N, C-alpha and C positions, 0 to 999 in steps of 0.2 A: 885585761879588759880595757877597752878604750873609754877613758873617763869623759872625754868630750862627747862621745856618742851617747853615753849614759845620761848626760845632762840635757840632751836635746829632747823636746817633747815629742811624744808619738803622734802620728797623724790620726785624726778622728774620722770615724766612718759615719756617714749620714744614716739616720734612722729611717729605714724604708717602710716602717710600719705606719708612719704618719700618712694619712690619706690625703691626696691632693684634691683640690676643688673639682667638682664635676660640672659639666657644661651641657645644657640642652639647647640645641640650635633649632629654632622654629622657622619653618618655611610656609607662610600663608599662601594659599593658591585659590584662584577663582577661574575656572575654565582654562586650565593650563595643561591639557592632555599632551600637547606638542612639546612644551618646554620642560615639563617635570622630569621625565626619565633622564635626560642629559644632565639636568641640574643635580639630581640626587647621586647619580653614578660618579660625576666629577667630584662632588663634595665628599663622598664616601672614600674615594681613592685618595683625595688630599688628606683626609683626617686619619688615614692609616698610620701616619707618622706624627700625629698630634700628641703633645706631651701630657695632656690632661684627659681623664675619662670623659667620654662624650656620648651624646645621643642626638639623632636628628628626628625632629617631629614634623611631619607634614600635616597641615591643618587645611582641609577642604571646607571652605566656608560658602556653601550654597551653589556649587557648580552644577551646570545642567548638561555638560558633555560627559566624556568618559574619564574625567579627572579622578573620580573616586576609585574606580576599578584599577586605574594605573597606580594610584597611591597605595592601594592594598597589595598589589603585586610587588611593588618595590619594598614594602614592609616585610613581605615574605622572602624576598631575595636577599635582603641585608639584615643581619642580626641586630644591629644597633640603629635601625630605622623604624620609627613608630608612626602610625597614621591614625588620625581621628577626623570625624566629620561633624560639621555644624550646619544647622538649617539657616542660621542668620548670616547675612553677608556683611562684609567690612573687614579690612585688615585689623583694625583695632579690636573688633570682637574676637577674631582669631587669636591674636596675641594675648588678649585678656584670659581667654579660656585655657590656652596652653600654659601660660606662665602661672596661673593660679594653681594648676594641678601638677606642675612639674616637680619631680623629686630631686632635681639638680640644685647645686649650690648657686650656680650662675645660669641665668636664662639669657638667650641671645636670639637674634633673628636676622635673616637676610632675604632679599628678594629672589624669586625663582629664576629670574633671568641672569643671575650671577654678574650683574653689572659691576659690582665692586670686586677688585682683585683679591683673591683668597689669601694672599700673603699678608694682608692686613688683619687677618682673623686672630692670630695669636697675640700681636700687640694690643688688639682690642680687648681680648679676654684677660690678658695678663694684668692690665691696669686694674681690673676688678678683683682678680684672683689674689693679687698681692695685698689687698686690703687698703690700698691708697685711695681709690675712688669707688664711689657707689654705683656710678653709671659711666659707661664709655660709649662714645659714638664715633662713627666714621664721618669725616668732613671732606667735601669737595671744594671748599672755599678757603681753607687755611693754607698758608705757605707750605710748599712741598707737595700739595695735591695736584694730580694731573687728571683732566677730564676731557671727554670727547662727547659733546652733545649739541643739540640744535640751538640756534640763537634764541628762539622763543623761550625754551626751557631755561636757558642761561639767564635771560633777562628777568623772567618771572621768579626764579629761585633767588637771585641776588636781591631783587626788590623786596621779596617776602622776608628774607633774613635780615635785611637792613631795617625793615619795619619792626622786627623783634628786638634788634639791638637798640634802636633809638626810642621805641615806644615802651619797651619793658625793661631796658637796661640789662639784657642777658649778656653773658660772657661767651656762650658757645656760638659758633659761626654758621652751622648748618643743621637746621632742625629736621630736615626731611629726608636725609640720606637713609636708605633702607638697610642699615648696617649698625646694629646697636647691641649692647650687652649690659646687664645689670645684676647686682646681688639680689637673689630671690627674696630674702627676708626683708629687704629694704623696699623693693618695688611693689610688693603686694599691698602694703597700706596705701601707697599712692594710687593704685588702680581702683581702690574703693572710692576715690574722689574724681577719677577721670570719667567724663560723661560721653565722650565721643567714641563711636565704634568704627569709624572710617579712617581716612587719611590724616585727619587732625590729631589722632591719638598720639603720634610721636611728639608733636609740638606741645600738646597739653601735658604729657609726661615730663618733658624737660622743663617747662615753665614751673610746674609744681615742685619738681626736684630742686631747682635753684631757689624758689621761694621758701622752701623749707630747709635751706642751708646744706644741701647735699653737694658733693663734689662730682662734677661732670668732666671726664677726661676726653680729649679729642685726639683722633688718629687720622692724619692726612692719608687719603686713599687715592688709588688709581681707579677711575670710573669711566665706563663706556656705556652710552645710552643704547638700549635695545629698542629697535623700531617697532616691535610687537608689544610694547608696554600697554598695560590696562589703565594707566593714569590718564584722566581727562583733565587737562591742565586748567582750563577756564573754570569748569565746575568746581574742581578742587580748590582753586584760589578763592572763589566766592565762599565756599564752605569754611575755609580756613579763616577768612575775615570775620565771619559770624562767630566762629569758635574763639577768636582772640577777644572779641567784645565780651563774650560770656565769661572767659577766664579773668579778664580785667575786673569785671564786676565781682567775681568771687574773691579776688584778692582784696579789693577795696572793702568788702563786707566782712572779711575775716574767715570766710568759709573755705579758703584754700589751705588753711593750716592743717597739717597732718602730724599725728604722733608717730614719729619714725625712730626706731631704736638705732642710736648712734653713740657708741661709747665715747666718753670724754677722753681727750688726750692725756696720757700719763708720762712722766719722765722715764727715759730708758736707763739713765745712770742711777744706781741705788742711793748715791750720796748727793743727788742734785739739790740745790738750794732753790726752792720755789718762791716766786714772787706772787703777790696777790693778783687776782683777776681784775680786769678793767671794771667789772660791775662792783667788786668790793672796793676798789679805789674811789669810784664815784660815790658809793654809799658813805664811805668815810668822810669824803669832802663835804657832802650834804649834811652829815651829822655835825661836823665841826662848825659849819656855817650856821646851822640852827642854834647850837648852844652859844656861839659867839653873839648872835643877835639877842638871845635871851639874856645873856650876861649884860650887854649894853643897855637893854630895856630895863633891867633890874637896877642897874647902877644909877640911872638918871633920876628917878623919884627919890631914891635913898640919899642921893647927894644933896638934894634940897633940904633934907632933914638933918644930916650928919656931916661930919668932916670927911675929907677924901679917904683917909685910911679906914674909917668905920664903914662908910658907904661901900668901899671896895670889898671889905670882908663880908658884909651882908649879901652883896651881889654874888660873890663866889660861893657862899653857903647855899643860897637858893638855887644857883645853877648846878652845884654839885649834887644836891638832893634830886633835882630833875634828871641829871645824868645817870645816877645810880638806879632810879626807878626804870628809866628807859632801858638800861643795860640788862637789868634783871628780867624784864619782860621779853627782850629780844633773845637772850641766851638761856632762858629758863633757869637762871641762877647757877649756871654751870661755871661761869668765869667771874668769880668775885675776887676783888682785891682784898688783901688782908687789911685790917683796920690801921695798922701802923703804916702800911704802904700808902693808903689813901690819905692819912693825916700828913705824911711827909710830902706827898704831891700837892695837897692843898696849901701847906706852909710855903713850899717853894714858889707856887703860883702867886700866892699872896705877896710874898716879899718882892718878886720881880715886877708885878703889876703896880703895887703901891710905890715902889721906887721910881717907876716910869712916870706915874701921875704926879708925884711930889717934885719931880725934876722939871716939870713944865713951868714956863714963866707965869708970874702972877697975872691974874686977869684972863686966863685962858677960858674959864667958865666950864660948867658941867658938861655941855655937849662936846667940847673939845677934849675934856678929860675922859669922857666915855669912849670917844673914838680911839684915842691913843691906848687906853686900857684894853679895849676890845681887840685892837690890832696885836698887842702884846699877848693877850690870852690866846688868840687864834694861832699865832706863831708857835707858842708853847705846845698847844694841842697837836698841831701838825708835826712838830719835831718828835713829840711823844709817839704818835702813830707810826712815824718812820722807824723809830728805834724798836718798836714792837715787831715790825716785819722781819727784822734781822734776828 
């Protein structure tokens, strides 16, 4: 028997029972009887090799032509194409209805004109399916993107997105590209706060997502403008400006906050040594500052009555009592020091602070003594907090 071969690990086989994330691609349509068949057939052929379980949902939102019969026929022609009809108009209304009822893990949408190259679909969905980002968007304005569109739409789009960057401080570059995906469980709470049912829906979704700390991933796309687009540029721009003013007011008044389930990051390595969070560090600093101030304020009046050593002991005892009371209330008496440990700490603090005060030149005065003693006390407390973290 080959000893070397026996020592080599055997290759592992992936568990195929693990279900991959499913995707529901929504196509909102309004009077699109001409463009819809070509869109769905092209998309269905492309998705035949898609690595994730998928469904296409056509949402007819208020069409007056033959869009609904065409959508119904396509749903009958393709097993994984679903169609539904709404009486209310607006792309936002169509997406809200479809995404709220979708059984998929990931919801996405694209425009019926297929202006965005489909090769960007898997990178878009993969960013969400991997768990790295909650929302992914196509962008025509990031480096690497290639577009072909009229000068008017180019100027309006760049101006609008510049307003978002400089007015709201957003990090995404293109709010209006009709090519987006999101985790279903994350996007549903956001939709409860989105008020717009039309073209501003996309921008409002992204503003709320960033405002609530969600990750938005961008995928540069190839995009070609369709001359038969239903977008009315001027009217849409005016509606978008009104929407921006409304969202800004919601953020300023706190109504834009949404309870979104997002697990806290945890270490991958089982033996990782964790540091305290920034909030815990700030809380520790504030606590030390407050007790240092209390110690100095206690030392000053006692110093007028007693000698430095006695005044220092009295200030330390008063501050220690206050510290124990605060610690018990905060921790529910779960983290108590032993009496011997507390006495040892008090003794060490007393010796060091008293030595520092007595080493001062004659004539320093109580304020100077209090300042030096407080600085020594603060440094000791800070060093102690650092040692506890380890």
